[in-house]
C-alpha angles and dihedrals in degrees: 000000000000120000093248090057093046091050093051090050093048089051090052095059099072089049090052091048090054091049089050092052091049092049093048091045088052089055094254096128093159090054088050090052091052092049088050089053089053091051091050090051092052092049089049090051093047092051094041093239114158123218088245090056091049091050092050090050092049091049090050088052093051094052110114107226089203090058093047090055092050088056091056 
């Protein structure tokens, strides 16, 4: 991604955060959630993180350390 596109995406995040706040304040929590997903997707794109990498990270976070010790 070129710097111009990256800058445009970075500048979009604060606007989306404000829109999320407005949606949630108006009681539209699902709309706020959808906006949050859009923000996350932009951040993933900016940092060149694939969906597979995100899934691996989420799986690593959900591992129960107590269960892992029992397996040993």
